[in-house]
C-alpha positions in Angstrom: 163.2 62.8 111.7 159.4 63.3 111.0 158.8 59.6 111.5 160.4 59.7 114.9 158.3 62.7 115.9 155.1 60.9 114.6 156.0 57.8 116.6 156.6 59.9 119.8 153.3 61.6 119.2 151.5 58.3 118.8 153.1 56.9 122.0 152.0 60.0 123.9 148.4 59.6 122.6 148.4 56.0 123.6 149.7 56.8 127.1 146.9 59.4 127.5 144.3 57.0 126.4 145.4 54.4 128.9 144.4 56.7 131.7 140.9 57.4 130.3 138.9 54.3 131.2 138.4 55.3 134.8 137.2 58.8 133.9 135.0 57.6 131.1 133.5 54.8 133.2 132.6 57.3 135.9 131.1 59.6 133.2 129.4 56.7 131.6 128.0 55.6 135.0 126.6 59.2 135.5 125.0 59.0 132.0 123.4 55.7 132.9 122.1 56.9 136.3 120.7 60.1 134.9 119.1 58.1 132.0 117.5 55.7 134.5 116.3 58.6 136.7 114.8 60.5 133.8 113.1 57.4 132.4 111.6 56.6 135.8 110.2 60.1 136.1 109.0 60.2 132.5 107.1 56.9 132.9 105.7 57.8 136.3 107.8 55.2 138.2 108.4 57.5 141.2 109.1 54.6 143.5 111.8 53.4 141.1 113.2 56.9 140.9 113.2 57.0 144.7 115.6 54.0 144.8 118.2 56.2 142.9 118.1 58.8 145.7 121.0 58.6 148.1 120.1 56.3 151.0 121.1 59.0 153.6 118.6 61.4 152.0 115.9 58.7 151.9 116.5 58.1 155.6 116.4 61.8 156.5 113.3 62.6 154.4 111.3 59.4 154.1 108.2 59.4 151.8 105.0 57.8 153.0 102.4 55.9 150.9 100.3 59.0 150.9 103.3 60.9 149.3 103.6 58.3 146.6 99.9 58.3 146.0 100.1 62.1 145.2 102.5 61.2 142.4 99.8 58.9 140.9 97.6 62.0 140.5 99.9 63.3 137.8 101.2 62.3 134.4 104.5 63.5 133.0 104.2 64.9 129.5 107.8 66.1 129.0 111.2 66.0 130.7 113.9 68.3 129.2 117.4 69.0 130.4 118.0 72.8 130.3 121.7 72.7 131.2 124.1 71.4 133.8 127.4 71.9 135.4 130.0 70.4 137.8 130.4 72.0 141.2 133.8 72.3 142.9 132.8 69.6 145.4 132.5 67.1 142.5 128.8 67.1 142.5 126.9 67.5 139.2 123.8 69.6 138.8 121.2 69.5 136.0 118.4 71.9 135.5 115.3 70.2 134.3 111.9 71.3 133.0 109.1 68.9 133.5 105.7 69.0 131.9 103.0 67.8 134.4 99.4 66.9 133.7 96.9 66.7 136.5 95.0 63.4 135.9 91.8 64.8 137.5 91.6 68.2 135.7 93.7 67.4 132.7 95.4 70.8 133.2 99.0 70.9 132.1 101.8 73.0 133.6 105.5 73.2 133.6 107.8 72.8 136.7 111.4 73.6 136.9 113.6 71.4 139.0 117.3 71.1 139.8 118.9 67.7 140.2 122.1 67.2 142.2 124.2 64.1 141.8 127.1 62.8 143.9 129.5 60.0 143.1 130.1 57.5 145.9 133.6 56.0 145.4 132.9 53.1 147.8 129.9 51.8 145.9 131.0 53.2 142.6 127.5 54.6 142.2 126.0 58.0 141.3 123.3 59.0 143.8 120.7 61.7 143.3 120.7 64.1 146.2 117.6 66.3 145.6 114.9 63.8 146.1 111.8 63.5 144.0 110.8 66.7 142.2 108.1 68.8 143.9 105.5 68.7 141.2 103.1 70.9 143.2 105.3 74.0 143.8 103.4 77.2 143.5 99.9 75.6 143.8 
């Protein structure tokens, strides 16, 4: 009898694992998108990060060459995730703390930023909805 119970338990576990690839691939895609985003920000590739912003947001709030040139005035010294959660709408939010150094004055400060991510089923892509971080808030 215990062997039969063990076999049933194993079959149930296998059946549950069979349904996991879709969920894990979506989660894995989020991890990859967030990693690409944070790497672009860390290395000062704001134009590369801009490509990860949802196309509709880019269209509604376009950035000019002058906007991008402002980002060249700063260097990122740190990028730390402070926490995150999933909203009822399926969007994912992450609170971020960014260390910013002004290249002209060499003054460093910290900026808090909240990222919002949405999964697009059609393109199977996670898009960032918040746009580039405002590194000049409070100045």
